[in-house]
N, CA, C and O atoms as a MOPAC input file, in Angstrom:
PM7 MOZYME 1SCF
protein

 N      8.51200 1    54.93500 1   -57.38000 1
 C      7.17600 1    54.94000 1   -56.82400 1
 C      6.50900 1    53.56900 1   -57.00700 1
 O      5.85100 1    53.06200 1   -56.09800 1
 N      6.68800 1    52.98500 1   -58.18700 1
 C      6.10000 1    51.67100 1   -58.45300 1
 C      6.72900 1    50.60400 1   -57.56600 1
 O      6.03100 1    49.72000 1   -57.06800 1
 N      8.04700 1    50.68000 1   -57.36400 1
 C      8.71700 1    49.69800 1   -56.50600 1
 C      8.23200 1    49.81500 1   -55.07100 1
 O      8.07900 1    48.80800 1   -54.37900 1
 N      7.99100 1    51.03200 1   -54.62600 1
 C      7.48200 1    51.23900 1   -53.26700 1
 C      6.08900 1    50.61800 1   -53.12500 1
 O      5.80500 1    49.95500 1   -52.12800 1
 N      5.22300 1    50.83100 1   -54.11900 1
 C      3.88500 1    50.25100 1   -54.07100 1
 C      3.95600 1    48.73000 1   -54.11500 1
 O      3.21900 1    48.06200 1   -53.39000 1
 N      4.83300 1    48.16600 1   -54.95700 1
 C      4.98600 1    46.70900 1   -55.00900 1
 C      5.40700 1    46.14800 1   -53.65600 1
 O      4.87100 1    45.13200 1   -53.21300 1
 N      6.35800 1    46.79900 1   -53.00000 1
 C      6.81200 1    46.34400 1   -51.69200 1
 C      5.68300 1    46.45600 1   -50.66400 1
 O      5.49000 1    45.56100 1   -49.84000 1
 N      4.94800 1    47.55200 1   -50.72100 1
 C      3.83100 1    47.75200 1   -49.79900 1
 C      2.77600 1    46.67100 1   -49.98400 1
 O      2.27200 1    46.12000 1   -49.00600 1
 N      2.44300 1    46.36700 1   -51.22900 1
 C      1.43900 1    45.33400 1   -51.50300 1
 C      1.91800 1    43.96600 1   -51.02600 1
 O      1.13700 1    43.19100 1   -50.47400 1
 N      3.19300 1    43.66900 1   -51.23400 1
 C      3.75000 1    42.38800 1   -50.78800 1
 C      3.66500 1    42.27200 1   -49.26600 1
 O      3.32700 1    41.20800 1   -48.74600 1
 N      3.96800 1    43.35000 1   -48.55300 1
 C      3.88100 1    43.34000 1   -47.09600 1
 C      2.43500 1    43.18300 1   -46.63100 1
 O      2.17600 1    42.49400 1   -45.64500 1
 N      1.50500 1    43.80700 1   -47.32300 1
 C      0.09300 1    43.67000 1   -46.97100 1
 C     -0.38000 1    42.23500 1   -47.16200 1
 O     -1.08400 1    41.69000 1   -46.31200 1
 N      0.00700 1    41.62800 1   -48.27500 1
 C     -0.38600 1    40.24200 1   -48.54800 1
 C      0.18400 1    39.32000 1   -47.48100 1
 O     -0.52200 1    38.45000 1   -46.97200 1
 N      1.44400 1    39.50100 1   -47.14200 1
 C      2.08700 1    38.65800 1   -46.13900 1
 C      1.36700 1    38.77700 1   -44.79600 1
 O      1.11700 1    37.76700 1   -44.13900 1
 N      1.03500 1    39.98500 1   -44.38900 1
 C      0.36600 1    40.16200 1   -43.09900 1
 C     -1.07800 1    39.65000 1   -43.13100 1
 O     -1.57400 1    39.13400 1   -42.12900 1
 N     -1.75400 1    39.79100 1   -44.27600 1
 C     -3.12000 1    39.27600 1   -44.37900 1
 C     -3.14800 1    37.76200 1   -44.27600 1
 O     -4.00600 1    37.20500 1   -43.59200 1
 N     -2.22300 1    37.08900 1   -44.94500 1
 C     -2.18300 1    35.63000 1   -44.88700 1
 C     -1.80800 1    35.14300 1   -43.49300 1
 O     -2.32400 1    34.12400 1   -43.03400 1
 N     -0.91800 1    35.85600 1   -42.82100 1
 C     -0.51300 1    35.46500 1   -41.47100 1
 C     -1.62900 1    35.70400 1   -40.46000 1
 O     -1.81100 1    34.91000 1   -39.53800 1
 N     -2.37200 1    36.78900 1   -40.62700 1
 C     -3.43700 1    37.12000 1   -39.68300 1
 C     -4.64400 1    36.22200 1   -39.86700 1
 O     -5.43000 1    36.05900 1   -38.93300 1
 N     -4.81600 1    35.62800 1   -41.05400 1
 C     -5.98300 1    34.82000 1   -41.39700 1
 C     -6.33600 1    33.72700 1   -40.42000 1
 O     -7.47100 1    33.75300 1   -39.94200 1
 N     -5.51900 1    32.78900 1   -40.07200 1
 C     -4.38400 1    32.32900 1   -40.86700 1
 C     -4.88200 1    31.51300 1   -42.05300 1
 O     -5.71300 1    30.61700 1   -41.90000 1
 N     -4.37300 1    31.82700 1   -43.21500 1
 C     -4.75700 1    31.14800 1   -44.44500 1
 C     -3.51600 1    30.60900 1   -45.13200 1
 O     -2.42300 1    31.13300 1   -44.92000 1
 N     -3.65700 1    29.57400 1   -45.95100 1
 C     -2.49500 1    28.99200 1   -46.62400 1
 C     -1.89300 1    29.92900 1   -47.66400 1
 O     -2.57800 1    30.79100 1   -48.21600 1
 N     -0.60600 1    29.74800 1   -47.92100 1
 C      0.11800 1    30.60100 1   -48.87000 1
 C     -0.41000 1    30.45500 1   -50.29500 1
 O     -0.17900 1    31.33700 1   -51.12200 1
 N     -1.10700 1    29.37300 1   -50.59800 1
 C     -1.63700 1    29.19600 1   -51.95900 1
 C     -2.72100 1    30.22100 1   -52.29300 1
 O     -3.09900 1    30.36900 1   -53.45500 1
 N     -3.22100 1    30.92800 1   -51.28000 1
 C     -4.23600 1    31.95200 1   -51.51700 1
 C     -3.64200 1    33.32800 1   -51.74900 1
 O     -4.36300 1    34.32500 1   -51.70300 1
 N     -2.32200 1    33.40600 1   -52.00200 1
 C     -1.70800 1    34.72500 1   -52.19100 1
 C     -2.29000 1    35.49000 1   -53.37100 1
 O     -2.35800 1    36.71600 1   -53.28400 1
 N     -2.72000 1    34.85900 1   -54.48000 1
 C     -3.34100 1    35.67500 1   -55.54800 1
 C     -4.62800 1    36.36400 1   -55.08100 1
 O     -4.86600 1    37.52400 1   -55.41600 1
 N     -5.45000 1    35.66000 1   -54.31700 1
 C     -6.67500 1    36.26800 1   -53.79600 1
 C     -6.33300 1    37.36100 1   -52.79600 1
 O     -7.00000 1    38.39400 1   -52.75400 1
 N     -5.29000 1    37.14000 1   -51.98500 1
 C     -4.88100 1    38.15500 1   -51.01400 1
 C     -4.34600 1    39.39000 1   -51.72800 1
 O     -4.59600 1    40.51100 1   -51.28400 1
 N     -3.61800 1    39.20800 1   -52.81800 1
 C     -3.09500 1    40.34200 1   -53.57600 1
 C     -4.23300 1    41.13400 1   -54.21800 1
 O     -4.21500 1    42.36500 1   -54.21100 1
 N     -5.21100 1    40.43900 1   -54.76600 1
 C     -6.37500 1    41.10900 1   -55.34900 1
 C     -7.12400 1    41.89500 1   -54.27700 1
 O     -7.56500 1    43.01900 1   -54.51800 1
 N     -7.26500 1    41.30200 1   -53.10100 1
 C     -7.94200 1    41.97600 1   -51.99300 1
 C     -7.15100 1    43.18800 1   -51.52400 1
 O     -7.73300 1    44.23700 1   -51.24600 1
 N     -5.82500 1    43.05500 1   -51.43500 1
 C     -4.98000 1    44.18500 1   -51.02300 1
 C     -5.10500 1    45.34000 1   -52.01400 1
 O     -5.17400 1    46.49900 1   -51.60500 1
 N     -5.13500 1    45.03800 1   -53.30400 1
 C     -5.29000 1    46.08300 1   -54.32000 1
 C     -6.67100 1    46.72300 1   -54.22400 1
 O     -6.80800 1    47.93900 1   -54.36100 1
 N     -7.68600 1    45.90700 1   -53.99100 1
 C     -9.05000 1    46.41800 1   -53.83300 1
 C     -9.12900 1    47.37300 1   -52.65000 1
 O     -9.69700 1    48.46000 1   -52.75900 1
 N     -8.55300 1    46.96300 1   -51.51400 1
 C     -8.57400 1    47.80300 1   -50.31900 1
 C     -7.74900 1    49.06800 1   -50.51000 1
 O     -8.10900 1    50.12800 1   -49.99800 1
 N     -6.64400 1    48.96400 1   -51.24600 1
 C     -5.81400 1    50.13700 1   -51.52200 1
 C     -6.62200 1    51.20700 1   -52.25500 1
 O     -6.44500 1    52.40200 1   -52.01700 1
 N     -7.50600 1    50.76900 1   -53.14300 1
 C     -8.31300 1    51.71600 1   -53.91300 1
 C     -9.50200 1    52.26100 1   -53.12800 1
 O    -10.15500 1    53.20300 1   -53.57700 1
 N     -9.79200 1    51.68500 1   -51.96700 1
 C    -10.95400 1    52.10700 1   -51.18400 1
 C    -10.59700 1    52.98800 1   -49.99100 1
 O    -11.49300 1    53.44800 1   -49.28200 1
 N     -9.30900 1    53.23400 1   -49.75300 1
 C     -8.90800 1    54.07200 1   -48.61600 1
 C     -8.23800 1    55.34500 1   -49.12800 1
 O     -7.61600 1    55.33200 1   -50.19000 1
 N     -8.36100 1    56.43800 1   -48.38600 1
 C     -7.72300 1    57.68600 1   -48.80900 1
 C     -6.20700 1    57.54400 1   -48.89900 1
 O     -5.58600 1    56.85100 1   -48.09200 1
 N     -5.63500 1    58.19800 1   -49.87200 1
 C     -4.18600 1    58.14100 1   -50.03700 1
 C     -3.68800 1    59.51800 1   -50.45000 1
 O     -4.47500 1    60.40500 1   -50.78400 1
 N     -2.40700 1    59.67800 1   -50.42400 1
 C     -1.82000 1    60.94700 1   -50.83100 1
 C     -1.18900 1    61.67300 1   -49.66400 1
 O     -1.38700 1    61.31900 1   -48.50200 1
 N     -0.44800 1    62.66400 1   -49.99000 1
 C      0.24500 1    63.46700 1   -48.98000 1
 C     -0.75700 1    64.38300 1   -48.29200 1
 O     -1.63800 1    64.93200 1   -48.95400 1
 N     -0.64100 1    64.56200 1   -46.95700 1
 C     -1.60400 1    65.41400 1   -46.22900 1
 C     -1.68700 1    66.84400 1   -46.74400 1
 O     -2.70900 1    67.50400 1   -46.55700 1
 N     -0.63700 1    67.33200 1   -47.38600 1
 C     -0.69400 1    68.70100 1   -47.91000 1
 C     -1.31900 1    68.76800 1   -49.29800 1
 O     -1.52400 1    69.85700 1   -49.83400 1
 N     -1.62100 1    67.62400 1   -49.87800 1
 C     -2.24900 1    67.58900 1   -51.19500 1
 C     -3.74800 1    67.86600 1   -51.05800 1
 O     -4.34900 1    67.52200 1   -50.04000 1
 N     -4.34900 1    68.47900 1   -52.06500 1
 C     -5.79200 1    68.75300 1   -52.00200 1
 C     -6.61100 1    67.47700 1   -52.15900 1
 O     -7.80100 1    67.46900 1   -51.84500 1
 N     -5.99600 1    66.40000 1   -52.63800 1
 C     -6.69700 1    65.13400 1   -52.85000 1
 C     -6.43700 1    64.12100 1   -51.74000 1
 O     -6.82400 1    62.96000 1   -51.87500 1
 N     -5.79900 1    64.52400 1   -50.65700 1
 C     -5.39800 1    63.54400 1   -49.65400 1
 C     -6.56800 1    62.88900 1   -48.93200 1
 O     -6.38100 1    61.84800 1   -48.30300 1
 N     -7.75000 1    63.45300 1   -48.99900 1
 C     -8.91100 1    62.85200 1   -48.34400 1
 C     -9.75900 1    62.03200 1   -49.30400 1
 O    -10.78100 1    61.48000 1   -48.89800 1
 N     -9.36000 1    61.94100 1   -50.56100 1
 C    -10.11200 1    61.16900 1   -51.55300 1
 C     -9.43500 1    59.82500 1   -51.80300 1
 O     -8.21300 1    59.70500 1   -51.72000 1
 N    -10.24200 1    58.82700 1   -52.10600 1
 C     -9.71000 1    57.51400 1   -52.44600 1
 C     -9.44100 1    57.45000 1   -53.94800 1
 O    -10.01600 1    58.22900 1   -54.70800 1
 N     -8.57500 1    56.53100 1   -54.38800 1
 C     -8.39400 1    56.35700 1   -55.83000 1
 C     -9.70800 1    56.01900 1   -56.53800 1
 O     -9.92800 1    56.43600 1   -57.67500 1
 N    -10.57800 1    55.26300 1   -55.86600 1
 C    -11.88700 1    54.94000 1   -56.43900 1
 C    -12.69300 1    56.21300 1   -56.69400 1
 O    -13.30800 1    56.36200 1   -57.75000 1
 N    -12.68700 1    57.12400 1   -55.72900 1
 C    -13.41500 1    58.37900 1   -55.87900 1
 C    -12.82700 1    59.24000 1   -56.98800 1
 O    -13.56800 1    59.86700 1   -57.74400 1
 N    -11.51700 1    59.27600 1   -57.08900 1
 C    -10.87500 1    60.06000 1   -58.13700 1
 C    -11.19000 1    59.50400 1   -59.52200 1
 O    -11.32300 1    60.26600 1   -60.47900 1
 N    -11.30900 1    58.18800 1   -59.63600 1
 C    -11.56400 1    57.55400 1   -60.92600 1
 C    -13.03200 1    57.62100 1   -61.32100 1
 O    -13.35000 1    57.89000 1   -62.47900 1
 N    -13.93600 1    57.37800 1   -60.36200 1
 C    -15.36100 1    57.29700 1   -60.69700 1
 C    -16.15100 1    58.54400 1   -60.33400 1
 O    -17.29900 1    58.68300 1   -60.75600 1
 N    -15.57500 1    59.44200 1   -59.57300 1
 C    -16.21500 1    60.66400 1   -59.06500 1
 C    -17.43100 1    60.36200 1   -58.17700 1
 O    -18.30300 1    61.21700 1   -58.01900 1
 N    -17.49700 1    59.17400 1   -57.60500 1
 C    -18.52000 1    58.82900 1   -56.62200 1
 C    -17.83100 1    58.41300 1   -55.32800 1
 O    -16.72100 1    57.88000 1   -55.35100 1
 N    -18.48500 1    58.65500 1   -54.21500 1
 C    -17.91600 1    58.31200 1   -52.91800 1
 C    -17.93700 1    56.79700 1   -52.74300 1
 O    -18.94300 1    56.14500 1   -53.02300 1
 N    -16.81800 1    56.24300 1   -52.27700 1
 C    -16.74000 1    54.79000 1   -52.09800 1
 C    -17.50600 1    54.36600 1   -50.84900 1
 O    -17.47700 1    55.05200 1   -49.82800 1
 N    -18.18500 1    53.23700 1   -50.94200 1
 C    -18.94300 1    52.66500 1   -49.83500 1
 C    -18.12800 1    51.51500 1   -49.26100 1
 O    -17.82200 1    50.56000 1   -49.97600 1
 N    -17.77400 1    51.58800 1   -47.99100 1
 C    -16.94300 1    50.56000 1   -47.37400 1
 C    -17.71900 1    49.73900 1   -46.33800 1
 O    -17.10900 1    49.02800 1   -45.53900 1
 N    -19.02900 1    49.82300 1   -46.33900 1
 C    -19.83100 1    49.10900 1   -45.34700 1
 C    -19.77200 1    47.59300 1   -45.52400 1
 O    -20.07900 1    46.85600 1   -44.58600 1
 N    -19.38800 1    47.11600 1   -46.69800 1
 C    -19.33700 1    45.67900 1   -46.95400 1
 C    -17.99200 1    45.04700 1   -46.56700 1
 O    -17.85200 1    43.82500 1   -46.61600 1
 N    -17.02100 1    45.84900 1   -46.19100 1
 C    -15.69800 1    45.32200 1   -45.88000 1
 C    -15.70300 1    44.51400 1   -44.58800 1
 O    -16.35200 1    44.88500 1   -43.61000 1
 N    -14.97700 1    43.41500 1   -44.59800 1
 C    -14.84600 1    42.53100 1   -43.44300 1
 C    -13.37300 1    42.23100 1   -43.22300 1
 O    -12.54800 1    42.44100 1   -44.11200 1
 N    -13.04800 1    41.74300 1   -42.03900 1
 C    -11.66800 1    41.38100 1   -41.72400 1
 C    -11.25400 1    40.17400 1   -42.55900 1
 O    -12.01500 1    39.21600 1   -42.70300 1
 N    -10.04700 1    40.22900 1   -43.10400 1
 C     -9.53700 1    39.13900 1   -43.93300 1
 C     -9.35100 1    37.89400 1   -43.07000 1
 O     -8.71000 1    37.95200 1   -42.02000 1
 N     -9.90200 1    36.78700 1   -43.50500 1
 C     -9.79000 1    35.52900 1   -42.77100 1
 C    -10.88600 1    35.31100 1   -41.74800 1
 O    -10.87300 1    34.29600 1   -41.05200 1
 N    -11.84000 1    36.23200 1   -41.63100 1
 C    -12.91400 1    36.06100 1   -40.64900 1
 C    -13.86600 1    34.95000 1   -41.11900 1
 O    -13.94800 1    34.67400 1   -42.31600 1
 N    -14.57700 1    34.31900 1   -40.19400 1
 C    -15.52900 1    33.26900 1   -40.57800 1
 C    -16.67400 1    33.84300 1   -41.41600 1
 O    -17.19900 1    34.91500 1   -41.11400 1
 N    -17.04800 1    33.12800 1   -42.45800 1
 C    -18.17200 1    33.51800 1   -43.30500 1
 C    -19.02100 1    32.29500 1   -43.59500 1
 O    -18.55600 1    31.16200 1   -43.47400 1
 N    -20.24700 1    32.52300 1   -43.97300 1
 C    -21.14700 1    31.46800 1   -44.42000 1
 C    -21.53900 1    31.77300 1   -45.85600 1
 O    -22.04600 1    32.85200 1   -46.16100 1
 N    -21.29700 1    30.81100 1   -46.72900 1
 C    -21.59000 1    30.97500 1   -48.14600 1
 C    -22.87100 1    30.20500 1   -48.45500 1
 O    -22.95300 1    28.99200 1   -48.26200 1
 N    -23.85500 1    30.93700 1   -48.93400 1
 C    -25.15300 1    30.32400 1   -49.24300 1
 C    -25.04200 1    29.45300 1   -50.48500 1
 O    -24.47300 1    29.86100 1   -51.49800 1
 N    -25.58900 1    28.25500 1   -50.39400 1
 C    -25.61300 1    27.32700 1   -51.51900 1
 C    -26.92500 1    27.47600 1   -52.27800 1
 O    -27.99200 1    27.60100 1   -51.67600 1
 N    -26.83700 1    27.46300 1   -53.58000 1
 C    -28.03200 1    27.50300 1   -54.41600 1
 C    -28.76400 1    26.16200 1   -54.28900 1
 O    -28.13400 1    25.15200 1   -53.97300 1
 N    -30.06400 1    26.13200 1   -54.52600 1
 C    -30.81600 1    24.87200 1   -54.38300 1
 C    -30.24200 1    23.71900 1   -55.21300 1
 O    -30.26200 1    22.57300 1   -54.76300 1
 N    -29.73400 1    24.00100 1   -56.41000 1
 C    -29.19100 1    22.91700 1   -57.23700 1
 C    -27.82400 1    22.42300 1   -56.73600 1
 O    -27.34500 1    21.38200 1   -57.18500 1
 N    -27.19600 1    23.15800 1   -55.81500 1
 C    -25.90800 1    22.74800 1   -55.25500 1
 C    -26.05200 1    21.88000 1   -54.01100 1
 O    -25.07200 1    21.29700 1   -53.54800 1
 N    -27.25000 1    21.78800 1   -53.47200 1
 C    -27.49600 1    20.98500 1   -52.26600 1
 C    -27.78600 1    19.55000 1   -52.64400 1
 O    -28.39300 1    19.28600 1   -53.68200 1
 N    -27.35300 1    18.61500 1   -51.80400 1
 C    -27.53100 1    17.19600 1   -52.10400 1
 C    -28.96000 1    16.72000 1   -51.84800 1
 O    -29.43100 1    15.79300 1   -52.50700 1
 N    -29.64800 1    17.34400 1   -50.90100 1
 C    -31.03700 1    16.96600 1   -50.61900 1
 C    -31.77000 1    18.16700 1   -50.04500 1
 O    -31.17500 1    19.21900 1   -49.80800 1
 N    -33.05400 1    18.00000 1   -49.82600 1
 C    -33.84300 1    19.10000 1   -49.28700 1
 C    -33.52700 1    19.36100 1   -47.82200 1
 O    -33.84300 1    20.43600 1   -47.31200 1
 N    -32.91700 1    18.41300 1   -47.13900 1
 C    -32.56700 1    18.60100 1   -45.73300 1
 C    -31.10200 1    18.98900 1   -45.54700 1
 O    -30.64200 1    19.14000 1   -44.41500 1
 N    -30.37300 1    19.15100 1   -46.63800 1
 C    -28.95900 1    19.53700 1   -46.55900 1
 C    -28.83600 1    20.98800 1   -46.09900 1
 O    -29.76400 1    21.77300 1   -46.29000 1
 N    -27.72300 1    21.35000 1   -45.50600 1
 C    -27.54100 1    22.73900 1   -45.06400 1
 C    -27.64600 1    23.71500 1   -46.23700 1
 O    -27.28500 1    23.38300 1   -47.36700 1
 N    -28.14200 1    24.91800 1   -45.95700 1
 C    -28.29300 1    25.92400 1   -47.00400 1
 C    -27.03300 1    26.77500 1   -47.15200 1
 O    -26.93500 1    27.57300 1   -48.08400 1
 N    -26.06000 1    26.61100 1   -46.23500 1
 C    -24.81900 1    27.37800 1   -46.30900 1
 C    -23.66900 1    26.53000 1   -45.78400 1
 O    -23.86200 1    25.61300 1   -44.98600 1
 N    -22.47400 1    26.86000 1   -46.25100 1
 C    -21.26900 1    26.20400 1   -45.74100 1
 C    -20.38500 1    27.26400 1   -45.09400 1
 O    -20.37900 1    28.42900 1   -45.49000 1
 N    -19.63900 1    26.81700 1   -44.08500 1
 C    -18.76200 1    27.73700 1   -43.37200 1
 C    -17.40200 1    27.79300 1   -44.05100 1
 O    -16.90300 1    26.78100 1   -44.54500 1
 N    -16.80800 1    28.97600 1   -44.07300 1
 C    -15.48500 1    29.14500 1   -44.65900 1
 C    -14.78900 1    30.34200 1   -44.04000 1
 O    -15.21200 1    30.84600 1   -43.00000 1
 N    -13.73100 1    30.79300 1   -44.67600 1
 C    -13.01500 1    31.98800 1   -44.23800 1
 C    -12.99200 1    32.98300 1   -45.37600 1
 O    -12.83000 1    32.61300 1   -46.53800 1
 N    -13.15600 1    34.24500 1   -45.03500 1
 C    -13.16500 1    35.29700 1   -46.03800 1
 C    -11.77700 1    35.43500 1   -46.63200 1
 O    -10.80300 1    35.65800 1   -45.91300 1
 N    -11.69000 1    35.30100 1   -47.94900 1
 C    -10.39300 1    35.35800 1   -48.62600 1
 C    -10.42200 1    36.28400 1   -49.82400 1
 O     -9.52800 1    36.20900 1   -50.66700 1
 N    -11.41500 1    37.15700 1   -49.93300 1
 C    -11.43000 1    38.09700 1   -51.04300 1
 C    -12.81700 1    38.61000 1   -51.35800 1
 O    -13.81700 1    38.17000 1   -50.79100 1
 N    -12.84300 1    39.55200 1   -52.27900 1
 C    -14.08600 1    40.19700 1   -52.69000 1
 C    -14.35600 1    39.93400 1   -54.16900 1
 O    -14.66900 1    40.87000 1   -54.90400 1
 N    -14.24700 1    38.71800 1   -54.61300 1
 C    -14.46500 1    38.37800 1   -56.02400 1
 C    -15.95600 1    38.46700 1   -56.36400 1
 O    -16.79900 1    37.92900 1   -55.64600 1
 N    -16.25700 1    39.13400 1   -57.43900 1
 C    -17.62100 1    39.24300 1   -57.96800 1
 C    -18.62300 1    39.71200 1   -56.92900 1
 O    -19.77500 1    39.27800 1   -56.93000 1
 N    -18.18900 1    40.59500 1   -56.04600 1
 C    -19.08000 1    41.13600 1   -55.04000 1
 C    -19.36700 1    40.18300 1   -53.89900 1
 O    -20.20600 1    40.49200 1   -53.05300 1
 N    -18.70200 1    39.03100 1   -53.83800 1
 C    -18.92500 1    38.07500 1   -52.77500 1
 C    -17.63800 1    37.65300 1   -52.11100 1
 O    -16.61700 1    38.33200 1   -52.22300 1
 N    -17.68500 1    36.55300 1   -51.43400 1
 C    -16.53600 1    36.06000 1   -50.71300 1
 C    -16.01000 1    34.77500 1   -51.32800 1
 O    -16.77100 1    33.97700 1   -51.87600 1
 N    -14.73400 1    34.59000 1   -51.23500 1
 C    -14.12600 1    33.31200 1   -51.61000 1
 C    -13.99500 1    32.47700 1   -50.35600 1
 O    -13.86200 1    33.01700 1   -49.25700 1
 N    -14.03100 1    31.16300 1   -50.51000 1
 C    -13.89100 1    30.27700 1   -49.35700 1
 C    -12.65100 1    29.44300 1   -49.52000 1
 O    -12.34100 1    28.62200 1   -48.65600 1

């Protein structure tokens, strides 16, 4: 069972990086994202009583909220804090690509 999950995660990471398209050096972030998404979608055999619940729901007993999910590699704008800007006329955000859900935000 563990080997099957490892293979599944590897295939998910490979397809996420290819669909991005993002460099292979981001595979740790892609793996973390794949594991995060795995815990947010229903799993299990259709004949099981838990097949409509996500691992997150089984662990926390609260319904998972997926409204924040975005396509991997989609364009994002990351807001810069005032102390990170070079001047008062500098842009307030930089453009990047979504590469994960670290700390409730996006990686660039």
